[in-house]
BAVEX-164148 format. One record per residue (C-alpha): residue in three letters; x, y, z. Coordinates in nm, 4 decimals, always signed. Layout:
   resn          x          y          z
    ALA          X          Y          Z
...
//
This chain:
   resn          x          y          z
    MET   +12.7275   +12.1242    +8.3426
    ILE   +12.8149   +11.7604    +8.4145
    ARG   +12.9818   +11.8545    +8.7419
    ILE   +12.6760   +12.0531    +8.8468
    LEU   +12.4475   +11.7609    +8.7590
    ASN   +12.6642   +11.5216    +8.9614
    ALA   +12.6397   +11.7612    +9.2554
    GLU   +12.2599   +11.7756    +9.2198
    ILE   +12.2408   +11.3952    +9.2075
    TYR   +12.4410   +11.3784    +9.5294
    LYS   +12.2077   +11.6317    +9.6944
    LEU   +11.9039   +11.4328    +9.5828
    LYS   +12.0457   +11.1135    +9.7308
    LYS   +12.0957   +11.2947   +10.0618
    SER   +11.7557   +11.4643   +10.0525
    LYS   +11.5330   +11.3403   +10.3351
    SER   +11.2291   +11.5161   +10.1895
    PHE   +11.2599   +11.3084    +9.8711
    TYR   +11.2394   +10.9794   +10.0590
    ILE   +10.9695   +11.1038   +10.2954
    CYS   +10.7467   +11.2248   +10.0112
    SER   +10.7950   +10.8927    +9.8281
    ILE   +10.7029   +10.6972   +10.1404
    VAL   +10.3965   +10.9164   +10.1940
    MET   +10.2779   +10.8341    +9.8418
    ILE   +10.3188   +10.4617    +9.9096
    CYS   +10.1300   +10.4963   +10.2387
    PHE    +9.8544   +10.6864   +10.0602
    VAL    +9.8052   +10.3973    +9.8175
    LEU    +9.8042   +10.1475   +10.1056
    LEU    +9.5438   +10.3591   +10.2852
    LEU    +9.3321   +10.3811    +9.9696
    TYR    +9.3205   +10.0060    +9.9184
    GLY    +9.2840    +9.9475   +10.2911
    LEU    +8.9698   +10.1613   +10.3052
    LEU    +8.8340    +9.9951    +9.9920
    TYR    +8.8984    +9.6519   +10.1430
    LEU    +8.7257    +9.7530   +10.4666
    ALA    +8.4250    +9.8914   +10.2778
    ASP    +8.4107    +9.5789   +10.0612
    SER    +8.4218    +9.3543   +10.3688
    ILE    +8.1461    +9.5546   +10.5392
    GLN    +7.9317    +9.5363   +10.2278
    LYS    +7.9768    +9.1589   +10.2119
    GLY    +7.8948    +9.1270   +10.5802
    THR    +8.2285    +8.9739   +10.6824
    VAL    +8.3096    +9.2777   +10.8940
    GLU    +8.0667    +9.4615   +11.1201
    ASN    +7.9610    +9.8028   +10.9967
    GLY    +8.1246   +10.0760   +11.2042
    THR    +8.4496    +9.8861   +11.2588
    GLY    +8.7294   +10.1317   +11.3256
    GLY    +8.4812   +10.4168   +11.3100
    PHE    +8.4205   +10.3450   +10.9405
    PHE    +8.0566   +10.3252   +10.8325
    PHE    +7.9476   +10.1954   +10.4946
    VAL    +7.6141   +10.3086   +10.3477
    ALA    +7.4788   +10.0827   +10.0709
    ASN    +7.3524   +10.2299    +9.7452
    GLY    +7.0147   +10.0626    +9.7802
    GLU    +7.1067    +9.7325    +9.6184
    GLY    +7.3575    +9.6192    +9.8764
    ALA    +7.5774    +9.3162    +9.8330
    LYS    +7.2929    +9.0928    +9.7173
    GLY    +7.1926    +9.2412    +9.3837
    GLY    +7.4609    +9.5027    +9.3190
    ALA    +7.8306    +9.4766    +9.2522
    THR    +8.0758    +9.4798    +9.5400
    ILE    +8.3154    +9.7678    +9.6005
    PHE    +8.6056    +9.6015    +9.4242
    GLU    +8.3855    +9.4818    +9.1372
    SER    +8.2719    +9.8378    +9.0681
    PHE    +8.6153    +9.9939    +9.1192
    SER    +8.8757   +10.0115    +8.8425
    LEU    +9.2497   +10.0653    +8.8330
    MET    +9.2025   +10.3797    +8.6284
    GLU    +8.9899   +10.5241    +8.9077
    ALA    +9.2655   +10.4365    +9.1538
    LEU    +9.5176   +10.6192    +8.9343
    ARG    +9.2866   +10.9197    +8.9272
    GLN    +9.3116   +10.9323    +9.3066
    ILE    +9.6890   +10.9621    +9.2663
    PHE    +9.6958   +11.2327    +9.0013
    ALA    +9.3679   +11.4227    +9.0191
    GLY    +9.3635   +11.4545    +9.3958
    SER    +9.5843   +11.6977    +9.5848
    MET    +9.8133   +11.4355    +9.7399
    LEU   +10.0727   +11.4074    +9.4627
    SER   +10.0652   +11.7811    +9.3921
    CYS   +10.1196   +11.8603    +9.7607
    MET   +10.4079   +11.6137    +9.7884
    LEU   +10.5742   +11.7678    +9.4836
    ALA   +10.5175   +12.1180    +9.6165
    ILE   +10.6777   +12.0270    +9.9498
    PHE   +10.9724   +11.8419    +9.7993
    VAL   +11.0536   +12.0979    +9.5284
    SER   +11.0287   +12.3846    +9.7762
    ILE   +11.2701   +12.2198   +10.0196
    PHE   +11.5022   +12.0956    +9.7439
    VAL   +11.5341   +12.4422    +9.5885
    THR   +11.5354   +12.6690    +9.8936
    GLY   +11.7514   +12.4501   +10.1178
    GLU   +12.0706   +12.5772    +9.9563
    TYR   +11.9781   +12.9383   +10.0226
    GLY   +11.9415   +12.8805   +10.3941
    SER   +12.2739   +12.6975   +10.4215
    GLY   +12.4562   +12.9417   +10.1933
    MET   +12.5636   +12.6597    +9.9617
    ILE   +12.4118   +12.8238    +9.6559
    LYS   +12.6338   +13.1269    +9.7101
    ASN   +12.9421   +12.9039    +9.7048
    VAL   +12.8288   +12.7345    +9.3835
    VAL   +12.7672   +13.0675    +9.2111
    GLY   +13.0997   +13.1993    +9.3430
    LYS   +13.2876   +12.9209    +9.1646
    GLY   +13.2064   +13.0828    +8.8332
    CYS   +12.9465   +12.8353    +8.7144
    SER   +12.6881   +12.9616    +8.4686
    ARG   +12.3715   +13.0605    +8.6495
    SER   +12.1541   +12.9225    +8.3731
    ALA   +12.3389   +12.5894    +8.3992
    ILE   +12.2883   +12.5875    +8.7778
    TYR   +11.9155   +12.6536    +8.7497
    LEU   +11.8563   +12.4102    +8.4640
    SER   +12.0543   +12.1364    +8.6411
    LYS   +11.8425   +12.1762    +8.9513
    LEU   +11.5278   +12.1872    +8.7381
    PHE   +11.6311   +11.8630    +8.5682
    MET   +11.6899   +11.6851    +8.8991
    ALA   +11.3650   +11.8231    +9.0393
    GLN   +11.1872   +11.6689    +8.7387
    VAL   +11.3623   +11.3349    +8.7886
    ALA   +11.2730   +11.3340    +9.1578
    SER   +10.9118   +11.4312    +9.0823
    LEU   +10.8904   +11.1406    +8.8395
    CYS   +11.0202   +10.9022    +9.1084
    ILE   +10.7699   +11.0337    +9.3638
    ALA   +10.4890   +10.9884    +9.1103
    PHE   +10.5935   +10.6293    +9.0394
    ALA   +10.6051   +10.5681    +9.4139
    GLY   +10.2286   +10.6027    +9.3864
    ILE   +10.1759   +10.4436    +9.0448
    LEU   +10.3622   +10.1146    +9.0959
    PRO   +10.1957   +10.0188    +9.4290
    THR    +9.8592   +10.1070    +9.2735
    LEU    +9.9192    +9.8561    +8.9945
    LEU   +10.0612    +9.5871    +9.2241
    LEU    +9.7829    +9.6122    +9.4823
    GLY    +9.5299    +9.6331    +9.1997
    ARG    +9.6472    +9.2909    +9.0850
    VAL    +9.6025    +9.1594    +9.4398
    PHE    +9.2609    +9.3084    +9.5199
    LEU    +9.1012    +9.3496    +9.1771
    GLY    +9.2473    +9.0449    +9.0051
    ALA    +9.3992    +8.9939    +8.6616
    GLN    +9.0769    +9.1032    +8.4925
    ALA    +9.1518    +9.4594    +8.6015
    PHE    +9.4194    +9.4690    +8.3290
    ASP    +9.1949    +9.3298    +8.0552
    GLY    +9.0351    +9.5190    +7.7704
    GLY    +9.1875    +9.8504    +7.6802
    PHE    +9.3447    +9.9136    +8.0202
    TRP    +9.7051    +9.9420    +7.9035
    HIS    +9.6085   +10.1712    +7.6172
    ASP    +9.4181   +10.4048    +7.8504
    PHE    +9.6876   +10.3718    +8.1162
    MET    +9.9690   +10.4778    +7.8853
    ILE    +9.7847   +10.7808    +7.7492
    TYR    +9.6378   +10.8933    +8.0826
    THR    +9.9624   +10.8468    +8.2758
    GLY   +10.1693   +11.0060    +8.0010
    LEU    +9.9485   +11.3152    +7.9926
    GLN    +9.9422   +11.3414    +8.3712
    LEU   +10.3225   +11.3147    +8.3890
    ALA   +10.3558   +11.5868    +8.1252
    ILE   +10.1250   +11.8096    +8.3276
    MET   +10.3205   +11.7173    +8.6417
    ALA   +10.6423   +11.8349    +8.4761
    ALA   +10.4826   +12.1732    +8.4139
    THR   +10.3523   +12.2068    +8.7704
    SER   +10.6909   +12.1042    +8.9129
    ALA   +10.8567   +12.3755    +8.7022
    ILE   +10.6061   +12.6275    +8.8399
    PHE   +10.6746   +12.5083    +9.1960
    MET   +11.0464   +12.5541    +9.1367
    LEU   +10.9961   +12.9030    +8.9977
    VAL   +10.7921   +13.0053    +9.3034
    SER   +11.0510   +12.8521    +9.5367
    GLU   +11.3380   +13.0296    +9.3602
    VAL   +11.1603   +13.3629    +9.3894
    CYS   +11.0751   +13.3082    +9.7581
    ARG   +11.4065   +13.1435    +9.8545
    THR   +11.2776   +13.0324   +10.1956
    PRO   +11.1219   +12.6894   +10.2654
    ALA   +10.8229   +12.8200   +10.4612
    ALA   +10.7235   +13.0738   +10.1981
    GLY   +10.7809   +12.8319    +9.9102
    ILE   +10.5751   +12.5526   +10.0641
    SER   +10.2968   +12.7864   +10.1761
    ILE   +10.2584   +12.9613    +9.8411
    ASN   +10.2824   +12.6419    +9.6365
    ILE   +10.0270   +12.4522    +9.8449
    GLY    +9.8066   +12.7602    +9.8580
    MET    +9.8258   +12.7755    +9.4791
    ILE    +9.7107   +12.4122    +9.4582
    ILE    +9.4132   +12.4719    +9.6863
    PHE    +9.2930   +12.8205    +9.6016
    SER    +9.3850   +12.8581    +9.2347
    LEU    +9.1214   +12.6011    +9.1362
    LEU    +8.8527   +12.7857    +9.3339
    PHE    +8.9495   +13.1118    +9.1672
    ILE    +8.9720   +12.9657    +8.8168
    ASN    +8.6479   +12.7707    +8.8546
    GLY    +8.4790   +13.0972    +8.9474
    LEU    +8.6164   +13.2604    +8.6333
    ASP    +8.5014   +12.9619    +8.4291
    VAL    +8.1453   +13.0390    +8.5369
    LEU    +8.1844   +13.3993    +8.4214
    PHE    +8.3251   +13.2977    +8.0834
    ALA    +8.0928   +12.9993    +8.0372
    LYS    +7.8735   +13.1871    +7.7873
    ASN    +8.1760   +13.2535    +7.5673
    GLY    +8.2743   +12.8858    +7.5610
    PHE    +8.6112   +12.9642    +7.7180
    SER    +8.7496   +12.7715    +8.0147
    LEU    +9.0609   +12.8801    +8.2036
    SER    +9.0801   +12.5343    +8.3598
    ASP    +9.1784   +12.4000    +8.0186
    ILE    +9.4974   +12.6076    +8.0178
    TRP    +9.5920   +12.5799    +8.3869
    PRO    +9.8038   +12.2687    +8.4643
    ILE    +9.6574   +12.2042    +8.8084
    GLY    +9.3087   +12.2264    +8.6598
    GLN    +9.4055   +11.9906    +8.3792
    THR    +9.4840   +11.7068    +8.6198
    GLU    +9.1247   +11.6973    +8.7441
    ARG    +8.9540   +11.7456    +8.4092
    LEU    +9.1471   +11.4763    +8.2239
    PRO    +8.9175   +11.1810    +8.1359
    LEU    +9.0092   +10.8198    +8.2063
    ASN    +8.9294   +10.6960    +7.8562
    GLY    +8.7901   +10.8034    +7.5224
    PHE    +9.0990   +11.0066    +7.4363
    THR    +9.1051   +11.1932    +7.1075
    SER    +9.4111   +11.3178    +6.9207
    GLY    +9.2934   +11.6765    +6.9643
    MET    +9.2604   +11.6344    +7.3396
    VAL    +9.6051   +11.4777    +7.3699
    ILE    +9.7726   +11.7471    +7.1603
    GLN    +9.5980   +12.0265    +7.3505
    ASN    +9.7067   +11.8949    +7.6896
    LEU   +10.0638   +11.8384    +7.5734
    LEU   +10.0859   +12.1881    +7.4246
    VAL    +9.9521   +12.3493    +7.7415
    ALA   +10.1939   +12.1498    +7.9580
    ALA   +10.4868   +12.2357    +7.7298
    ALA   +10.3954   +12.6053    +7.7232
    TRP   +10.3794   +12.6306    +8.1035
    PHE   +10.7007   +12.4311    +8.1449
    LEU   +10.8953   +12.6491    +7.9020
    ALA   +10.7488   +12.9692    +8.0472
    ALA   +10.8290   +12.8719    +8.4072
    ALA   +11.1778   +12.7467    +8.3172
    SER   +11.2598   +13.0563    +8.1104
    PHE   +11.1411   +13.3020    +8.3729
    GLY   +11.3194   +13.1016    +8.6431
    VAL   +11.6506   +13.1165    +8.4550
    TRP   +11.6049   +13.4893    +8.3943
    HIS   +11.5188   +13.5647    +8.7586
    PHE   +11.8035   +13.3529    +8.8969
    SER   +12.0497   +13.5184    +8.6565
    LYS   +11.9420   +13.8745    +8.7369
    THR   +11.8896   +13.8488    +9.1138
    ASP   +12.1691   +13.8667    +9.3683
    VAL   +12.2386   +13.5563    +9.5737
    LYS   +12.2826   +13.6403    +9.9406
//
């Protein structure tokens, strides 16, 4: 098991997709704050409206009586852009798909299995490293968000109950992310080709919410919501504050259930399917 983990660590260090996805997350945060800064400057009148093809429409109060963009924007809302949007999910889907299926294309996985290593150990080792890499990609978005928030929003952005809300919100989102990464790995292992893995995983991110939201409408009268038990739906529905113990436990249980289900089925499928 240790030898397999060391091999997976080496593969992760050599993985171009890991570094590219991390850089994309950093660029996304830079773009987010850049657009906010441009809108804030236009609202204040320091930059002409329409600069760079970007037009700002005031809410009726403008910069005179109302708050500026940065004054009305919070760090928690910036973090929501990281987790609740599709950017992080898409980066994880792309990375996990390439990380898992790359060995099938090169034939390396066949050599590893041929050495007599336990298939469950092989799958779980790769799942563990995929989780570690997903965590690093997520923090490639979280840390710049906090640092640039200090620059643009000031120290007051961290006042009040920010750290309390940050710890709970981020912790829940990372737990949900672990479940979605396990699902991405399961899909990639079943497909075993990069194109199919990426296409199905990204398609699942985009279209599953439309499908589940439609079912939520049908079951609305019964008080049942499928979005509450679907990890990708959880990321968008999670509030920024006002957490209750029941809400936290429910989200953790759903994330744990999906993670264990995806990991168990992945181990079973990898153990029972021939490696070509």
